[in-house]
Each structure stands twice: as structure tokens, then as C-alpha cells.
N, CA, C and O atoms as a printed pandas DataFrame, in Angstrom:
     atom_number atom_name residue_name chain_id  residue_number  x_coord  y_coord  z_coord
0              1         N          MET        A               1   -7.596   -1.905   21.007
1              2        CA          MET        A               1   -6.675   -1.936   22.120
2              3         C          MET        A               1   -5.941   -0.597   22.157
3              4         O          MET        A               1   -5.526   -0.089   21.115
4              5         N          SER        A               2   -5.781   -0.029   23.336
5              6        CA          SER        A               2   -5.113    1.264   23.467
6              7         C          SER        A               2   -3.611    1.122   23.227
7              8         O          SER        A               2   -3.041    0.041   23.371
8              9         N          TYR        A               3   -2.991    2.233   22.860
9             10        CA          TYR        A               3   -1.554    2.236   22.597
10            11         C          TYR        A               3   -0.764    1.872   23.855
11            12         O          TYR        A               3    0.220    1.136   23.784
12            13         N          GLY        A               4   -1.199    2.389   25.000
13            14        CA          GLY        A               4   -0.521    2.077   26.259
14            15         C          GLY        A               4   -0.571    0.597   26.588
15            16         O          GLY        A               4    0.422    0.022   27.033
16            17         N          LEU        A               5   -1.726   -0.023   26.370
17            18        CA          LEU        A               5   -1.852   -1.456   26.614
18            19         C          LEU        A               5   -0.989   -2.246   25.633
19            20         O          LEU        A               5   -0.386   -3.253   26.004
20            21         N          THR        A               6   -0.932   -1.791   24.390
21            22        CA          THR        A               6   -0.077   -2.450   23.397
22            23         C          THR        A               6    1.382   -2.399   23.839
23            24         O          THR        A               6    2.099   -3.392   23.715
24            25         N          LEU        A               7    1.828   -1.256   24.352
25            26        CA          LEU        A               7    3.205   -1.140   24.845
26            27         C          LEU        A               7    3.471   -2.118   25.989
27            28         O          LEU        A               7    4.528   -2.746   26.041
28            29         N          LEU        A               8    2.522   -2.244   26.892
29            30        CA          LEU        A               8    2.681   -3.191   28.004
30            31         C          LEU        A               8    2.743   -4.633   27.501
31            32         O          LEU        A               8    3.519   -5.442   28.010
32            33         N          ILE        A               9    1.932   -4.943   26.512
33            34        CA          ILE        A               9    1.930   -6.293   25.941
34            35         C          ILE        A               9    3.268   -6.588   25.268
35            36         O          ILE        A               9    3.820   -7.676   25.432
36            37         N          VAL        A              10    3.791   -5.619   24.508
37            38        CA          VAL        A              10    5.094   -5.788   23.856
38            39         C          VAL        A              10    6.181   -5.969   24.913
39            40         O          VAL        A              10    7.051   -6.828   24.770
40            41         N          ALA        A              11    6.133   -5.165   25.967
41            42        CA          ALA        A              11    7.131   -5.262   27.035
42            43         C          ALA        A              11    7.075   -6.629   27.716
43            44         O          ALA        A              11    8.116   -7.222   28.001
44            45         N          PHE        A              12    5.887   -7.124   27.974
45            46        CA          PHE        A              12    5.750   -8.444   28.590
46            47         C          PHE        A              12    6.311   -9.532   27.675
47            48         O          PHE        A              12    7.062  -10.399   28.122
48            49         N          GLY        A              13    5.945   -9.481   26.399
49            50        CA          GLY        A              13    6.478  -10.450   25.441
50            51         C          GLY        A              13    7.990  -10.373   25.355
51            52         O          GLY        A              13    8.667  -11.397   25.267
52            53         N          GLY        A              14    8.525   -9.148   25.382
53            54        CA          GLY        A              14    9.972   -8.958   25.345
54            55         C          GLY        A              14   10.658   -9.543   26.567
55            56         O          GLY        A              14   11.724  -10.149   26.460
56            57         N          ALA        A              15   10.047   -9.360   27.723
57            58        CA          ALA        A              15   10.627   -9.918   28.949
58            59         C          ALA        A              15   10.666  -11.443   28.883
59            60         O          ALA        A              15   11.674  -12.057   29.230
60            61         N          VAL        A              16    9.586  -12.041   28.444
61            62        CA          VAL        A              16    9.534  -13.505   28.336
62            63         C          VAL        A              16   10.536  -13.996   27.292
63            64         O          VAL        A              16   11.223  -14.993   27.514
64            65         N          GLY        A              17   10.621  -13.305   26.157
65            66        CA          GLY        A              17   11.572  -13.695   25.112
66            67         C          GLY        A              17   13.014  -13.569   25.570
67            68         O          GLY        A              17   13.838  -14.438   25.281
68            69         N          ALA        A              18   13.325  -12.489   26.285
69            70        CA          ALA        A              18   14.693  -12.282   26.764
70            71         C          ALA        A              18   15.084  -13.339   27.796
71            72         O          ALA        A              18   16.196  -13.865   27.764
72            73         N          ILE        A              19   14.178  -13.641   28.698
73            74        CA          ILE        A              19   14.451  -14.672   29.699
74            75         C          ILE        A              19   14.625  -16.032   29.023
75            76         O          ILE        A              19   15.504  -16.809   29.394
76            77         N          THR        A              20   13.792  -16.308   28.043
77            78        CA          THR        A              20   13.893  -17.573   27.307
78            79         C          THR        A              20   15.241  -17.685   26.609
79            80         O          THR        A              20   15.896  -18.725   26.677
80            81         N          ARG        A              21   15.656  -16.612   25.937
81            82        CA          ARG        A              21   16.946  -16.637   25.240
82            83         C          ARG        A              21   18.100  -16.802   26.229
83            84         O          ARG        A              21   19.038  -17.552   25.962
84            85         N          PHE        A              22   18.040  -16.116   27.352
85            86        CA          PHE        A              22   19.068  -16.223   28.381
86            87         C          PHE        A              22   19.181  -17.667   28.876
87            88         O          PHE        A              22   20.283  -18.200   29.011
88            89         N          GLN        A              23   18.038  -18.290   29.145
89            90        CA          GLN        A              23   18.044  -19.675   29.618
90            91         C          GLN        A              23   18.579  -20.626   28.551
91            92         O          GLN        A              23   19.378  -21.511   28.856
92            93         N          ILE        A              24   18.148  -20.454   27.311
93            94        CA          ILE        A              24   18.629  -21.316   26.226
94            95         C          ILE        A              24   20.137  -21.167   26.067
95            96         O          ILE        A              24   20.840  -22.161   25.883
96            97         N          THR        A              25   20.640  -19.939   26.135
97            98        CA          THR        A              25   22.083  -19.708   26.030
98            99         C          THR        A              25   22.825  -20.432   27.148
99           100         O          THR        A              25   23.842  -21.078   26.900
100          101         N          ASN        A              26   22.328  -20.329   28.366
101          102        CA          ASN        A              26   22.967  -21.022   29.489
102          103         C          ASN        A              26   22.941  -22.534   29.306
103          104         O          ASN        A              26   23.944  -23.203   29.555
104          105         N          TRP        A              27   21.816  -23.075   28.879
105          106        CA          TRP        A              27   21.721  -24.522   28.677
106          107         C          TRP        A              27   22.685  -24.986   27.592
107          108         O          TRP        A              27   23.427  -25.948   27.785
108          109         N          PHE        A              28   22.672  -24.302   26.451
109          110        CA          PHE        A              28   23.531  -24.727   25.341
110          111         C          PHE        A              28   25.009  -24.594   25.688
111          112         O          PHE        A              28   25.804  -25.473   25.357
112          113         N          ASN        A              29   25.383  -23.504   26.351
113          114        CA          ASN        A              29   26.787  -23.344   26.742
114          115         C          ASN        A              29   27.197  -24.414   27.747
115          116         O          ASN        A              29   28.339  -24.875   27.729
116          117         N          GLY        A              30   26.282  -24.810   28.618
117          118        CA          GLY        A              30   26.571  -25.892   29.551
118          119         C          GLY        A              30   26.723  -27.232   28.853
119          120         O          GLY        A              30   27.563  -28.044   29.239
120          121         N          TRP        A              31   25.925  -27.465   27.841
121          122        CA          TRP        A              31   25.966  -28.742   27.124
122          123         C          TRP        A              31   27.100  -28.817   26.118
123          124         O          TRP        A              31   27.796  -29.829   26.038
124          125         N          PHE        A              32   27.292  -27.746   25.344
125          126        CA          PHE        A              32   28.215  -27.790   24.208
126          127         C          PHE        A              32   29.443  -26.904   24.360
127          128         O          PHE        A              32   30.336  -26.949   23.514
128          129         N          GLY        A              33   29.509  -26.105   25.412
129          130        CA          GLY        A              33   30.589  -25.127   25.520
130          131         C          GLY        A              33   30.291  -23.947   24.612
131          132         O          GLY        A              33   29.190  -23.825   24.075
132          133         N          ASN        A              34   31.275  -23.084   24.446
133          134        CA          ASN        A              34   31.027  -21.902   23.623
134          135         C          ASN        A              34   31.968  -21.819   22.425
135          136         O          ASN        A              34   32.331  -20.724   21.994
136          137         N          SER        A              35   32.366  -22.974   21.886
137          138        CA          SER        A              35   33.246  -22.977   20.716
138          139         C          SER        A              35   32.494  -22.635   19.436
139          140         O          SER        A              35   33.112  -22.263   18.439
140          141         N          PHE        A              36   31.171  -22.756   19.451
141          142        CA          PHE        A              36   30.323  -22.377   18.323
142          143         C          PHE        A              36   29.026  -21.826   18.907
143          144         O          PHE        A              36   28.531  -22.363   19.898
144          145         N          PRO        A              37   28.467  -20.776   18.325
145          146        CA          PRO        A              37   27.260  -20.151   18.893
146          147         C          PRO        A              37   25.976  -20.944   18.611
147          148         O          PRO        A              37   25.078  -20.464   17.919
148          149         N          TYR        A              38   25.907  -22.156   19.155
149          150        CA          TYR        A              38   24.737  -23.012   18.947
150          151         C          TYR        A              38   23.454  -22.380   19.478
151          152         O          TYR        A              38   22.400  -22.501   18.854
152          153         N          ALA        A              39   23.533  -21.714   20.611
153          154        CA          ALA        A              39   22.334  -21.125   21.210
154          155         C          ALA        A              39   21.752  -20.043   20.309
155          156         O          ALA        A              39   20.541  -20.004   20.091
156          157         N          THR        A              40   22.599  -19.168   19.786
157          158        CA          THR        A              40   22.119  -18.104   18.904
158          159         C          THR        A              40   21.504  -18.694   17.647
159          160         O          THR        A              40   20.437  -18.264   17.211
160          161         N          LEU        A              41   22.171  -19.671   17.069
161          162        CA          LEU        A              41   21.636  -20.341   15.887
162          163         C          LEU        A              41   20.273  -20.954   16.201
163          164         O          LEU        A              41   19.335  -20.815   15.417
164          165         N          THR        A              42   20.163  -21.622   17.327
165          166        CA          THR        A              42   18.913  -22.286   17.697
166          167         C          THR        A              42   17.778  -21.295   17.898
167          168         O          THR        A              42   16.689  -21.489   17.358
168          169         N          VAL        A              43   18.014  -20.231   18.669
169          170        CA          VAL        A              43   16.919  -19.283   18.902
170          171         C          VAL        A              43   16.530  -18.569   17.611
171          172         O          VAL        A              43   15.357  -18.252   17.412
172          173         N          ASN        A              44   17.496  -18.313   16.735
173          174        CA          ASN        A              44   17.154  -17.677   15.464
174          175         C          ASN        A              44   16.316  -18.599   14.586
175          176         O          ASN        A              44   15.335  -18.154   13.990
176          177         N          VAL        A              45   16.684  -19.871   14.495
177          178        CA          VAL        A              45   15.921  -20.816   13.668
178          179         C          VAL        A              45   14.530  -21.046   14.261
179          180         O          VAL        A              45   13.534  -20.995   13.540
180          181         N          VAL        A              46   14.458  -21.297   15.559
181          182        CA          VAL        A              46   13.161  -21.518   16.205
182          183         C          VAL        A              46   12.299  -20.260   16.105
183          184         O          VAL        A              46   11.103  -20.345   15.823
184          185         N          GLY        A              47   12.902  -19.103   16.335
185          186        CA          GLY        A              47   12.161  -17.851   16.218
186          187         C          GLY        A              47   11.636  -17.619   14.813
187          188         O          GLY        A              47   10.514  -17.141   14.643
188          189         N          CYS        A              48   12.427  -17.948   13.810
189          190        CA          CYS        A              48   11.971  -17.812   12.421
190          191         C          CYS        A              48   10.827  -18.770   12.127
191          192         O          CYS        A              48    9.881  -18.412   11.425
192          193         N          PHE        A              49   10.906  -19.978   12.657
193          194        CA          PHE        A              49    9.816  -20.939   12.473
194          195         C          PHE        A              49    8.532  -20.405   13.111
195          196         O          PHE        A              49    7.464  -20.460   12.501
196          197         N          ILE        A              50    8.637  -19.895   14.328
197          198        CA          ILE        A              50    7.468  -19.333   15.008
198          199         C          ILE        A              50    6.935  -18.134   14.227
199          200         O          ILE        A              50    5.721  -17.961   14.119
200          201         N          MET        A              51    7.829  -17.303   13.680
201          202        CA          MET        A              51    7.384  -16.160   12.887
202          203         C          MET        A              51    6.611  -16.634   11.663
203          204         O          MET        A              51    5.577  -16.060   11.321
204          205         N          GLY        A              52    7.105  -17.677   11.001
205          206        CA          GLY        A              52    6.381  -18.234    9.860
206          207         C          GLY        A              52    5.001  -18.724   10.255
207          208         O          GLY        A              52    4.021  -18.469    9.555
208          209         N          LEU        A              53    4.922  -19.432   11.381
209          210        CA          LEU        A              53    3.624  -19.888   11.885
210          211         C          LEU        A              53    2.700  -18.708   12.151
211          212         O          LEU        A              53    1.532  -18.721   11.761
212          213         N          LEU        A              54    3.232  -17.690   12.817
213          214        CA          LEU        A              54    2.434  -16.533   13.200
214          215         C          LEU        A              54    1.903  -15.789   11.983
215          216         O          LEU        A              54    0.712  -15.488   11.910
216          217         N          VAL        A              55    2.774  -15.491   11.032
217          218        CA          VAL        A              55    2.352  -14.735    9.847
218          219         C          VAL        A              55    1.308  -15.518    9.058
219          220         O          VAL        A              55    0.317  -14.949    8.601
220          221         N          ALA        A              56    1.526  -16.813    8.900
221          222        CA          ALA        A              56    0.542  -17.628    8.181
222          223         C          ALA        A              56   -0.785  -17.660    8.925
223          224         O          ALA        A              56   -1.846  -17.557    8.309
224          225         N          ALA        A              57   -0.732  -17.801   10.239
225          226        CA          ALA        A              57   -1.959  -17.830   11.030
226          227         C          ALA        A              57   -2.700  -16.504   10.934
227          228         O          ALA        A              57   -3.928  -16.484   10.847
228          229         N          LEU        A              58   -1.971  -15.402   10.950
229          230        CA          LEU        A              58   -2.602  -14.092   10.813
230          231         C          LEU        A              58   -3.173  -13.898    9.415
231          232         O          LEU        A              58   -4.276  -13.373    9.265
232          233         N          ASN        A              59   -2.436  -14.316    8.392
233          234        CA          ASN        A              59   -2.891  -14.136    7.011
234          235         C          ASN        A              59   -4.089  -15.007    6.667
235          236         O          ASN        A              59   -4.937  -14.611    5.868
236          237         N          THR        A              60   -4.162  -16.177    7.259
237          238        CA          THR        A              60   -5.270  -17.082    6.954
238          239         C          THR        A              60   -6.429  -16.918    7.930
239          240         O          THR        A              60   -7.505  -17.478    7.720
240          241         N          GLY        A              61   -6.212  -16.153    8.994
241          242        CA          GLY        A              61   -7.266  -15.947    9.975
242          243         C          GLY        A              61   -7.542  -17.167   10.835
243          244         O          GLY        A              61   -8.610  -17.277   11.438
244          245         N          THR        A              62   -6.587  -18.084   10.894
245          246        CA          THR        A              62   -6.772  -19.291   11.696
246          247         C          THR        A              62   -5.896  -19.242   12.938
247          248         O          THR        A              62   -4.813  -18.656   12.937
248          249         N          LEU        A              63   -6.374  -19.853   13.965
249          250        CA          LEU        A              63   -5.626  -20.107   15.198
250          251         C          LEU        A              63   -5.293  -18.892   16.046
251          252         O          LEU        A              63   -5.147  -19.022   17.262
252          253         N          ILE        A              64   -5.169  -17.725   15.449
253          254        CA          ILE        A              64   -4.695  -16.591   16.237
254          255         C          ILE        A              64   -5.322  -15.289   15.741
255          256         O          ILE        A              64   -5.458  -15.066   14.539
256          257         N          ALA        A              65   -5.693  -14.454   16.676
257          258        CA          ALA        A              65   -6.276  -13.154   16.335
258          259         C          ALA        A              65   -5.159  -12.129   16.139
259          260         O          ALA        A              65   -4.104  -12.242   16.762
260          261         N          PRO        A              66   -5.380  -11.129   15.279
261          262        CA          PRO        A              66   -4.335  -10.140   14.979
262          263         C          PRO        A              66   -3.805   -9.382   16.199
263          264         O          PRO        A              66   -2.664   -8.921   16.188
264          265         N          HIS        A              67   -4.614   -9.250   17.241
265          266        CA          HIS        A              67   -4.143   -8.487   18.400
266          267         C          HIS        A              67   -3.030   -9.203   19.169
267          268         O          HIS        A              67   -2.436   -8.615   20.072
268          269         N          TRP        A              68   -2.742  -10.453   18.831
269          270        CA          TRP        A              68   -1.637  -11.171   19.465
270          271         C          TRP        A              68   -0.289  -10.854   18.830
271          272         O          TRP        A              68    0.751  -11.162   19.412
272          273         N          ARG        A              69   -0.289  -10.244   17.650
273          274        CA          ARG        A              69    0.970   -9.990   16.947
274          275         C          ARG        A              69    1.966   -9.160   17.768
275          276         O          ARG        A              69    3.139   -9.529   17.825
276          277         N          PRO        A              70    1.554   -8.059   18.403
277          278        CA          PRO        A              70    2.553   -7.296   19.176
278          279         C          PRO        A              70    3.214   -8.120   20.282
279          280         O          PRO        A              70    4.415   -7.993   20.521
280          281         N          LEU        A              71    2.433   -8.957   20.952
281          282        CA          LEU        A              71    2.987   -9.780   22.027
282          283         C          LEU        A              71    3.994  -10.787   21.483
283          284         O          LEU        A              71    5.098  -10.915   22.012
284          285         N          ILE        A              72    3.613  -11.498   20.429
285          286        CA          ILE        A              72    4.442  -12.599   19.937
286          287         C          ILE        A              72    5.555  -12.115   19.015
287          288         O          ILE        A              72    6.730  -12.394   19.257
288          289         N          ALA        A              73    5.191  -11.388   17.955
289          290        CA          ALA        A              73    6.179  -11.021   16.927
290          291         C          ALA        A              73    7.138   -9.939   17.402
291          292         O          ALA        A              73    8.354  -10.082   17.274
292          293         N          VAL        A              74    6.601   -8.873   17.944
293          294        CA          VAL        A              74    7.456   -7.750   18.342
294          295         C          VAL        A              74    8.107   -8.013   19.695
295          296         O          VAL        A              74    9.317   -7.846   19.842
296          297         N          GLY        A              75    7.320   -8.419   20.675
297          298        CA          GLY        A              75    7.849   -8.629   22.020
298          299         C          GLY        A              75    8.663   -9.898   22.163
299          300         O          GLY        A              75    9.886   -9.848   22.300
300          301         N          PHE        A              76    7.980  -11.045   22.132
301          302        CA          PHE        A              76    8.654  -12.322   22.393
302          303         C          PHE        A              76    9.727  -12.634   21.355
303          304         O          PHE        A              76   10.880  -12.874   21.715
304          305         N          LEU        A              77    9.364  -12.635   20.072
305          306        CA          LEU        A              77   10.341  -12.996   19.043
306          307         C          LEU        A              77   11.417  -11.931   18.874
307          308         O          LEU        A              77   12.558  -12.251   18.541
308          309         N          GLY        A              78   11.063  -10.671   19.100
309          310        CA          GLY        A              78   12.059   -9.604   19.021
310          311         C          GLY        A              78   13.153   -9.767   20.061
311          312         O          GLY        A              78   14.314   -9.451   19.802
312          313         N          ALA        A              79   12.788  -10.257   21.231
313          314        CA          ALA        A              79   13.783  -10.474   22.287
314          315         C          ALA        A              79   14.444  -11.847   22.183
315          316         O          ALA        A              79   15.609  -12.005   22.548
316          317         N          LEU        A              80   13.709  -12.831   21.690
317          318        CA          LEU        A              80   14.261  -14.185   21.585
318          319         C          LEU        A              80   15.332  -14.265   20.509
319          320         O          LEU        A              80   16.430  -14.762   20.759
320          321         N          THR        A              81   15.023  -13.787   19.327
321          322        CA          THR        A              81   15.979  -13.848   18.225
322          323         C          THR        A              81   16.836  -12.598   18.252
323          324         O          THR        A              81   16.425  -11.563   18.777
324          325         N          THR        A              82   18.016  -12.696   17.691
325          326        CA          THR        A              82   18.885  -11.541   17.801
326          327         C          THR        A              82   19.928  -11.516   16.706
327          328         O          THR        A              82   20.844  -12.337   16.686
328          329         N          PHE        A              83   19.785  -10.584   15.811
329          330        CA          PHE        A              83   20.766  -10.434   14.745
330          331         C          PHE        A              83   22.064   -9.842   15.280
331          332         O          PHE        A              83   23.143  -10.154   14.774
332          333         N          SER        A              84   21.969   -8.999   16.288
333          334        CA          SER        A              84   23.184   -8.390   16.834
334          335         C          SER        A              84   24.073   -9.440   17.495
335          336         O          SER        A              84   25.294   -9.391   17.343
336          337         N          THR        A              85   23.491  -10.382   18.218
337          338        CA          THR        A              85   24.289  -11.443   18.823
338          339         C          THR        A              85   24.875  -12.347   17.756
339          340         O          THR        A              85   26.037  -12.743   17.848
340          341         N          PHE        A              86   24.090  -12.677   16.749
341          342        CA          PHE        A              86   24.585  -13.464   15.616
342          343         C          PHE        A              86   25.789  -12.765   14.984
343          344         O          PHE        A              86   26.800  -13.406   14.697
344          345         N          SER        A              87   25.681  -11.466   14.771
345          346        CA          SER        A              87   26.771  -10.716   14.147
346          347         C          SER        A              87   28.006  -10.692   15.036
347          348         O          SER        A              87   29.123  -10.871   14.551
348          349         N          PHE        A              88   27.815  -10.472   16.329
349          350        CA          PHE        A              88   28.948  -10.448   17.248
350          351         C          PHE        A              88   29.607  -11.822   17.340
351          352         O          PHE        A              88   30.834  -11.929   17.318
352          353         N          ASP        A              89   28.791  -12.872   17.442
353          354        CA          ASP        A              89   29.344  -14.231   17.503
354          355         C          ASP        A              89   30.186  -14.530   16.267
355          356         O          ASP        A              89   31.262  -15.119   16.365
356          357         N          THR        A              90   29.689  -14.119   15.112
357          358        CA          THR        A              90   30.411  -14.358   13.858
358          359         C          THR        A              90   31.714  -13.573   13.829
359          360         O          THR        A              90   32.753  -14.106   13.441
360          361         N          LEU        A              91   31.666  -12.313   14.238
361          362        CA          LEU        A              91   32.876  -11.493   14.285
362          363         C          LEU        A              91   33.892  -12.085   15.260
363          364         O          LEU        A              91   35.087  -12.124   14.966
364          365         N          ALA        A              92   33.422  -12.543   16.410
365          366        CA          ALA        A              92   34.329  -13.142   17.398
366          367         C          ALA        A              92   35.009  -14.382   16.826
367          368         O          ALA        A              92   36.216  -14.558   16.994
368          369         N          LEU        A              93   34.258  -15.230   16.162
369          370        CA          LEU        A              93   34.858  -16.416   15.540
370          371         C          LEU        A              93   35.899  -16.010   14.502
371          372         O          LEU        A              93   36.986  -16.585   14.445
372          373         N          PHE        A              94   35.563  -15.025   13.692
373          374        CA          PHE        A              94   36.463  -14.570   12.633
374          375         C          PHE        A              94   37.752  -13.984   13.214
375          376         O          PHE        A              94   38.846  -14.330   12.768
376          377         N          THR        A              95   37.626  -13.102   14.204
377          378        CA          THR        A              95   38.812  -12.449   14.764
378          379         C          THR        A              95   39.671  -13.409   15.582
379          380         O          THR        A              95   40.855  -13.147   15.792
380          381         N          GLN        A              96   39.094  -14.513   16.045
381          382        CA          GLN        A              96   39.863  -15.530   16.763
382          383         C          GLN        A              96   40.509  -16.530   15.805
383          384         O          GLN        A              96   41.154  -17.488   16.231
384          385         N          GLY        A              97   40.329  -16.295   14.518
385          386        CA          GLY        A              97   40.950  -17.155   13.517
386          387         C          GLY        A              97   40.125  -18.359   13.103
387          388         O          GLY        A              97   40.600  -19.201   12.340
388          389         N          PHE        A              98   38.902  -18.453   13.593
389          390        CA          PHE        A              98   38.021  -19.565   13.230
390          391         C          PHE        A              98   37.173  -19.177   12.018
391          392         O          PHE        A              98   35.952  -19.062   12.115
392          393         N          TRP        A              99   37.824  -18.980   10.894
393          394        CA          TRP        A              99   37.146  -18.491    9.688
394          395         C          TRP        A              99   36.099  -19.467    9.184
395          396         O          TRP        A              99   35.017  -19.055    8.765
396          397         N          LEU        A             100   36.404  -20.746    9.217
397          398        CA          LEU        A             100   35.441  -21.738    8.746
398          399         C          LEU        A             100   34.199  -21.753    9.643
399          400         O          LEU        A             100   33.074  -21.827    9.149
400          401         N          ARG        A             101   34.407  -21.682   10.954
401          402        CA          ARG        A             101   33.264  -21.632   11.873
402          403         C          ARG        A             101   32.445  -20.369   11.654
403          404         O          ARG        A             101   31.216  -20.407   11.702
404          405         N          ALA        A             102   33.126  -19.243   11.413
405          406        CA          ALA        A             102   32.415  -17.993   11.145
406          407         C          ALA        A             102   31.568  -18.126    9.884
407          408         O          ALA        A             102   30.403  -17.728    9.870
408          409         N          ALA        A             103   32.147  -18.680    8.839
409          410        CA          ALA        A             103   31.407  -18.867    7.588
410          411         C          ALA        A             103   30.242  -19.838    7.783
411          412         O          ALA        A             103   29.146  -19.615    7.269
412          413         N          MET        A             104   30.491  -20.918    8.531
413          414        CA          MET        A             104   29.413  -21.877    8.810
414          415         C          MET        A             104   28.279  -21.211    9.577
415          416         O          MET        A             104   27.108  -21.487    9.315
416          417         N          ASN        A             105   28.614  -20.341   10.516
417          418        CA          ASN        A             105   27.597  -19.650   11.298
418          419         C          ASN        A             105   26.724  -18.781   10.399
419          420         O          ASN        A             105   25.500  -18.784   10.532
420          421         N          VAL        A             106   27.345  -18.040    9.486
421          422        CA          VAL        A             106   26.583  -17.191    8.564
422          423         C          VAL        A             106   25.686  -18.054    7.679
423          424         O          VAL        A             106   24.487  -17.798    7.564
424          425         N          ILE        A             107   26.263  -19.061    7.063
425          426        CA          ILE        A             107   25.505  -19.907    6.137
426          427         C          ILE        A             107   24.368  -20.629    6.857
427          428         O          ILE        A             107   23.235  -20.641    6.376
428          429         N          LEU        A             108   24.670  -21.233    8.011
429          430        CA          LEU        A             108   23.637  -21.969    8.741
430          431         C          LEU        A             108   22.508  -21.058    9.200
431          432         O          LEU        A             108   21.337  -21.418    9.077
432          433         N          ASN        A             109   22.845  -19.873    9.731
433          434        CA          ASN        A             109   21.795  -18.956   10.170
434          435         C          ASN        A             109   20.917  -18.524    9.008
435          436         O          ASN        A             109   19.692  -18.536    9.126
436          437         N          LEU        A             110   21.517  -18.146    7.897
437          438        CA          LEU        A             110   20.721  -17.682    6.760
438          439         C          LEU        A             110   19.870  -18.803    6.173
439          440         O          LEU        A             110   18.666  -18.635    5.978
440          441         N          VAL        A             111   20.486  -19.932    5.895
441          442        CA          VAL        A             111   19.761  -21.028    5.244
442          443         C          VAL        A             111   18.707  -21.627    6.173
443          444         O          VAL        A             111   17.550  -21.778    5.781
444          445         N          LEU        A             112   19.097  -21.968    7.400
445          446        CA          LEU        A             112   18.148  -22.609    8.306
446          447         C          LEU        A             112   17.012  -21.677    8.713
447          448         O          LEU        A             112   15.877  -22.124    8.878
448          449         N          CYS        A             113   17.305  -20.384    8.876
449          450        CA          CYS        A             113   16.237  -19.446    9.240
450          451         C          CYS        A             113   15.255  -19.253    8.089
451          452         O          CYS        A             113   14.052  -19.140    8.323
452          453         N          MET        A             114   15.741  -19.212    6.860
453          454        CA          MET        A             114   14.838  -19.120    5.707
454          455         C          MET        A             114   13.973  -20.383    5.618
455          456         O          MET        A             114   12.770  -20.292    5.371
456          457         N          ILE        A             115   14.568  -21.535    5.814
457          458        CA          ILE        A             115   13.810  -22.791    5.789
458          459         C          ILE        A             115   12.788  -22.815    6.924
459          460         O          ILE        A             115   11.656  -23.261    6.733
460          461         N          ALA        A             116   13.185  -22.338    8.100
461          462        CA          ALA        A             116   12.284  -22.342    9.254
462          463         C          ALA        A             116   11.081  -21.434    9.028
463          464         O          ALA        A             116    9.954  -21.815    9.346
464          465         N          VAL        A             117   11.302  -20.236    8.483
465          466        CA          VAL        A             117   10.181  -19.336    8.192
466          467         C          VAL        A             117    9.247  -19.986    7.177
467          468         O          VAL        A             117    8.030  -19.988    7.359
468          469         N          ALA        A             118    9.815  -20.536    6.112
469          470        CA          ALA        A             118    8.999  -21.179    5.078
470          471         C          ALA        A             118    8.232  -22.375    5.640
471          472         O          ALA        A             118    7.060  -22.568    5.317
472          473         N          ALA        A             119    8.890  -23.179    6.480
473          474        CA          ALA        A             119    8.233  -24.348    7.064
474          475         C          ALA        A             119    7.098  -23.938    7.991
475          476         O          ALA        A             119    6.014  -24.520    7.948
476          477         N          GLY        A             120    7.344  -22.949    8.817
477          478        CA          GLY        A             120    6.296  -22.473    9.710
478          479         C          GLY        A             120    5.115  -21.914    8.946
479          480         O          GLY        A             120    3.963  -22.191    9.281
480          481         N          TYR        A             121    5.395  -21.135    7.931
481          482        CA          TYR        A             121    4.330  -20.551    7.113
482          483         C          TYR        A             121    3.558  -21.648    6.389
483          484         O          TYR        A             121    2.327  -21.642    6.385
484          485         N          ALA        A             122    4.273  -22.587    5.778
485          486        CA          ALA        A             122    3.631  -23.661    5.020
486          487         C          ALA        A             122    2.784  -24.553    5.923
487          488         O          ALA        A             122    1.732  -25.040    5.509
488          489         N          LEU        A             123    3.238  -24.765    7.146
489          490        CA          LEU        A             123    2.508  -25.611    8.079
490          491         C          LEU        A             123    1.117  -25.055    8.360
491          492         O          LEU        A             123    0.145  -25.807    8.423
492          493         N          ILE        A             124    1.026  -23.761    8.525
493          494        CA          ILE        A             124   -0.257  -23.135    8.831
494          495         C          ILE        A             124   -1.078  -22.888    7.573
495          496         O          ILE        A             124   -2.292  -23.090    7.578
496          497         N          SER        A             125   -0.431  -22.456    6.498
497          498        CA          SER        A             125   -1.173  -22.074    5.290
498          499         C          SER        A             125   -1.347  -23.234    4.315
499          500         O          SER        A             125   -1.780  -23.037    3.179
500          501         N          ARG        A             126   -1.016  -24.417    4.751
501          502        CA          ARG        A             126   -1.174  -25.644    3.960
502          503         C          ARG        A             126   -0.409  -25.598    2.648
503          504         O          ARG        A             126   -0.925  -25.986    1.599
504          505         N          GLY        A             127    0.815  -25.124    2.718
505          506        CA          GLY        A             127    1.714  -25.193    1.574
506          507         C          GLY        A             127    1.832  -23.957    0.729
507          508         O          GLY        A             127    2.805  -23.827   -0.014
508          509         N          SER        A             128    0.885  -23.034    0.804
509          510        CA          SER        A             128    0.999  -21.841   -0.040
510          511         C          SER        A             128    1.978  -20.857    0.587
511          512         O          SER        A             128    2.020  -20.698    1.807
512          513         N          MET        A             129    2.749  -20.213   -0.245
513          514        CA          MET        A             129    3.747  -19.256    0.215
514          515         C          MET        A             129    3.219  -17.835    0.056
515          516         O          MET        A             129    2.376  -17.580   -0.804
516          517         N          PRO        A             130    3.713  -16.900    0.888
517          518        CA          PRO        A             130    3.254  -15.508    0.781
518          519         C          PRO        A             130    3.691  -14.889   -0.532
519          520         O          PRO        A             130    4.681  -15.298   -1.140
520          521         N          GLY        A             131    2.921  -13.884   -0.957
521          522        CA          GLY        A             131    3.319  -13.146   -2.159
522          523         C          GLY        A             131    2.546  -13.467   -3.289
523          524         O          GLY        A             131    2.773  -12.919   -4.369
């Protein structure tokens, strides 16, 4: 695949991921309000799970060809998940005096995202972990 085509594929995946994240944020804020960054937590956990699935599928050669990685991992997941939003949400909670919520956000994002990556990877690779 040419470099130019790869760039277009990444851009398309990024557009879809960004639109998906925008919609999820709107839905979650409509349902739960914005007292806790549920949308950011959700897209990060789901994105980590998908990343685990993708890496396992690529490593085992099942379900997906390697040329899909730029579209899914770099484009879609790069735009869907967002460490910068997670960091800003946490800082906002902290500076507004919601220290417990800020700490919960950090702990939940780290723990749930690690579990999601491991679960996604294990699902495809039948339990074996990378490394």
C-alpha cells in the first residue's frame, strides 16, 4: 500500500473515531450530566478493549490482515480514545475541589483500560498474553 493511501486511510479512521467520540460524549452528557467524565472513561475502556482485540488478531494472524492496523489503531482508536481529554477532565475535577472524583477518574481509567486491553487480547489469542 502506498504511503499516500495509508495517510488517507488513517485520516478516514480518525474522522470516524472523532465523530464517534463526539456522539458518545453528547449521549453520556445527556444521560448522566457532566459531574463525572463518564464518556471519556467509556471511550478509553472500549478503545483499549478494541486495541487488545486488534493486537491479538494481528499477532495471531486471525480475523484481520495487517494492512487494517493504520485504519483501526492509528486512525479510529487514536481519535476515539484520548489521554488529553482524560487529563483535562481530571484536572477540572481536582481544581473544582472534587478530589475524590479526580482520584476515582485516574484509578478507573488506568485499571479498567488495562483490564480491557488484556480482555480484548485474551479473547482473540485464547488466553495467552503478549511478551
